[in-house]
C-alpha positions as CSV (number, residue, x, y, z in Angstrom):
1,M,1.2,-25.4,-7.5
2,T,4.3,-24.4,-5.7
3,L,4.9,-20.9,-4.3
4,Q,7.3,-20.4,-7.2
5,E,4.7,-21.3,-9.7
6,R,2.0,-19.1,-8.1
7,L,4.4,-16.2,-8.0
8,S,5.4,-16.7,-11.7
9,A,1.7,-16.8,-12.7
10,V,1.0,-13.5,-10.9
11,Q,4.1,-11.9,-12.4
12,A,3.1,-13.0,-15.9
13,T,-0.3,-11.5,-15.5
14,L,1.1,-8.2,-14.2
15,K,3.6,-8.0,-17.1
16,K,0.9,-8.5,-19.7
17,E,-1.7,-6.1,-18.1
18,S,0.8,-3.3,-17.3
19,E,2.6,-3.3,-20.6
20,P,1.0,0.0,-21.8
21,W,2.3,1.7,-18.7
22,G,5.9,0.6,-19.2
23,R,6.2,-0.3,-15.6
24,E,5.2,-3.5,-13.8
25,P,3.6,-3.1,-10.4
26,K,5.6,-4.1,-7.4
27,I,4.1,-7.1,-5.6
28,I,3.6,-6.6,-1.9
29,A,3.1,-10.1,-0.5
30,V,0.3,-9.9,2.1
31,T,1.4,-12.1,5.0
32,K,-1.2,-11.4,7.6
33,Y,-2.4,-15.1,7.6
34,S,1.0,-16.6,6.9
35,T,3.5,-18.1,9.4
36,V,7.1,-17.1,9.4
37,E,7.9,-20.5,7.9
38,E,5.7,-19.7,5.0
39,I,7.1,-16.2,4.6
40,L,10.8,-16.9,4.6
41,P,10.9,-18.8,1.3
42,L,9.8,-15.6,-0.5
43,A,13.3,-14.1,0.0
44,D,14.8,-17.0,-1.9
45,L,12.5,-16.1,-4.8
46,G,13.6,-12.5,-4.9
47,M,10.4,-11.3,-3.1
48,K,11.5,-8.7,-0.5
49,D,8.4,-6.7,0.0
50,I,5.8,-8.0,2.5
51,G,2.6,-6.3,3.9
52,E,1.2,-6.7,7.3
53,N,-2.2,-5.5,8.5
54,R,-1.9,-5.6,12.3
55,V,0.8,-4.0,14.5
56,Q,0.8,-6.8,17.1
57,V,1.1,-9.6,14.5
58,L,3.9,-7.8,12.8
59,R,5.8,-7.3,16.1
60,E,5.4,-11.0,16.9
61,K,6.9,-12.0,13.5
62,L,9.7,-9.4,13.4
63,P,12.5,-11.3,15.3
64,A,12.2,-14.4,13.1
65,L,12.1,-12.5,9.8
66,N,15.8,-11.8,10.3
67,G,15.8,-8.4,8.5
68,K,15.2,-10.1,5.1
69,F,12.2,-8.0,4.0
70,S,11.0,-4.5,3.5
71,I,7.8,-4.4,5.6
72,H,4.8,-2.4,4.5
73,M,2.1,-1.4,6.9
74,I,-1.1,-1.9,4.8
75,G,-3.8,-2.2,7.5
76,R,-5.7,0.6,9.2
77,L,-3.3,2.1,11.7
78,Q,-4.4,3.6,15.1
79,T,-2.5,6.6,16.4
80,N,-1.5,4.9,19.6
81,K,0.2,2.1,17.6
82,V,2.5,4.2,15.4
83,K,5.3,4.2,17.9
84,Y,5.6,0.4,17.8
85,I,6.3,0.3,14.0
86,I,8.0,3.6,13.2
87,N,11.5,2.0,13.1
88,D,10.4,-1.2,11.3
89,V,8.3,-0.4,8.3
90,C,9.4,1.1,5.0
91,L,6.0,2.5,4.0
92,I,2.7,3.1,5.6
93,H,-0.1,2.6,3.0
94,S,-3.1,3.6,5.1
95,L,-2.8,7.3,6.1
96,D,-6.4,8.4,6.5
97,S,-6.6,11.3,8.9
98,L,-4.8,14.4,10.1
99,A,-4.6,13.0,13.6
100,L,-2.7,10.0,12.3
101,A,-0.5,12.2,10.0
102,R,0.5,14.3,13.0
103,E,1.3,11.2,15.1
104,I,3.4,9.7,12.3
105,D,5.2,13.0,12.0
106,R,5.9,13.2,15.7
107,Q,7.1,9.6,16.1
108,A,9.2,9.8,12.9
109,Q,10.9,13.0,14.1
110,K,11.7,11.3,17.4
111,A,13.2,8.4,15.5
112,N,15.2,10.9,13.4
113,R,13.7,9.7,10.1
114,Q,11.2,10.7,7.5
115,M,8.5,8.2,7.1
116,P,7.1,7.6,3.5
117,V,3.3,7.2,3.5
118,L,0.5,6.8,1.0
119,V,-2.9,8.5,1.5
120,Q,-5.8,6.1,1.5
121,V,-8.7,7.3,-0.6
122,N,-12.2,6.0,0.0
123,V,-12.9,6.1,-3.8
124,A,-16.1,4.0,-3.5
125,R,-17.4,6.1,-0.6
126,E,-18.0,3.1,1.6
127,P,-18.9,4.3,5.1
128,Q,-17.4,1.2,6.9
129,K,-14.0,1.8,5.3
130,G,-11.2,4.2,6.2
131,G,-9.8,6.7,3.7
132,V,-10.0,10.3,2.7
133,G,-12.9,11.4,0.5
134,E,-12.1,12.6,-3.0
135,E,-13.3,16.1,-2.3
136,E,-11.0,16.3,0.8
137,L,-7.9,14.9,-0.9
138,F,-6.1,18.0,-2.1
139,P,-6.7,20.0,1.1
140,F,-5.5,17.0,3.0
141,L,-2.4,16.7,0.9
142,R,-1.6,20.4,1.6
143,E,-1.9,19.9,5.3
144,C,0.4,16.9,5.2
145,A,3.0,18.8,3.2
146,H,3.9,20.8,6.3
147,L,4.8,17.7,8.3
148,E,8.6,17.3,8.1
149,G,8.7,13.8,9.7
150,M,6.8,12.2,6.8
151,Q,6.5,12.4,3.1
152,V,3.4,11.5,1.0
153,R,4.6,9.3,-1.9
154,G,1.2,8.5,-3.5
155,L,-2.2,7.1,-3.0
156,M,-3.8,3.8,-1.9
157,A,-7.3,2.3,-2.2
158,I,-9.2,-0.8,-1.0
159,M,-11.9,-1.7,-3.4
160,P,-15.4,-2.9,-2.6
161,Q,-16.2,-6.7,-2.6
162,G,-18.7,-8.3,-4.8
163,I,-19.2,-5.7,-7.5
164,E,-19.0,-6.2,-11.3
165,R,-15.5,-6.1,-12.8
166,E,-16.5,-3.3,-15.1
167,A,-17.5,-1.1,-12.2
168,L,-14.3,-2.2,-10.4
169,F,-12.1,-1.3,-13.3
170,S,-13.8,2.2,-13.4
171,L,-12.8,2.7,-9.7
172,F,-9.2,1.7,-10.4
173,Q,-9.2,4.1,-13.3
174,R,-10.6,6.8,-11.1
175,M,-7.7,6.3,-8.6
176,R,-5.2,6.6,-11.4
177,T,-6.9,9.9,-12.5
178,L,-6.7,11.2,-8.9
179,L,-2.9,10.3,-8.8
180,E,-2.4,12.3,-12.0
181,Q,-4.4,15.2,-10.8
182,A,-2.5,15.3,-7.5
183,R,0.7,15.2,-9.4
184,Q,-0.4,18.2,-11.5
185,E,-1.2,20.1,-8.3
186,A,2.6,20.1,-7.7
187,I,2.3,20.6,-4.0
188,D,5.7,21.3,-2.4
189,G,6.9,18.4,-0.3
190,I,4.4,15.9,-1.9
191,V,5.5,13.2,-4.3
192,M,3.0,11.3,-6.4
193,D,5.0,8.3,-7.6
194,E,3.0,5.3,-6.1
195,L,-0.5,3.9,-6.5
196,S,-1.2,0.9,-4.3
197,M,-4.3,-0.9,-5.3
198,G,-5.5,-4.3,-6.3
199,M,-5.5,-7.6,-4.4
200,S,-5.6,-11.3,-5.3
201,Q,-9.0,-11.3,-6.9
202,D,-8.5,-8.1,-9.0
203,Y,-4.8,-7.3,-9.4
204,D,-5.1,-7.8,-13.2
205,L,-7.6,-4.9,-13.4
206,A,-5.4,-2.7,-11.1
207,A,-2.3,-3.3,-13.2
208,R,-4.3,-2.5,-16.4
209,A,-5.5,0.8,-14.8
210,G,-1.9,1.9,-13.8
211,A,-1.2,0.6,-10.3
212,T,2.4,0.7,-9.2
213,M,1.9,-1.7,-6.3
214,V,-0.5,-4.6,-5.8
215,R,-1.1,-6.3,-2.5
216,I,-1.3,-10.1,-3.1
217,G,-2.1,-12.7,-0.4
218,S,-4.2,-15.7,-1.3
219,A,-2.9,-15.9,-4.9
220,L,0.5,-16.7,-3.4
221,F,-0.4,-18.5,-0.1
222,R,-3.2,-20.8,-1.0
């Protein structure tokens, strides 16, 4: 299959599964294992959103991407690396601590911008993964609301590997519930528009549960 055919297959699945929500999730093409030569054809297919996991890899690719893409930072972000991406990414998906929030705020204000971010939630309570716990989410959002250099735009989750699809779907549904609950909290300065969840192996379930963004790598770049 060509890149066009693989993209079309993903789009068809997303359209079908998200129909009850009236909104198809945006595809973030995960390019961490892809060369610039593999990435650039995406632009010709109308795919303008790409996601990178590592700051150093992103910076190495940037000059050759020719400003053709909106770049999402989807990997765990260290506070000392924020300054290297603050001018180059459109959205940080992986906010998981107040220390990181404060550094994003500081660097964004220095760059005279307001950085959109998503709060990563550790919905499966995996100790090896980053993310805010459910019970900490609303207090965390209230703290973030005071930081003028960034704006929380929604939530993000990375799901466990190797669990039954029924259990996985329940976790996706839980994330959608958390988004709705956070929206109902109506915290000043916080916007709950985006829900980034689902990857190549489970994006259909994520779309069915109400994701607004899915992060797709291997299903596109086989």
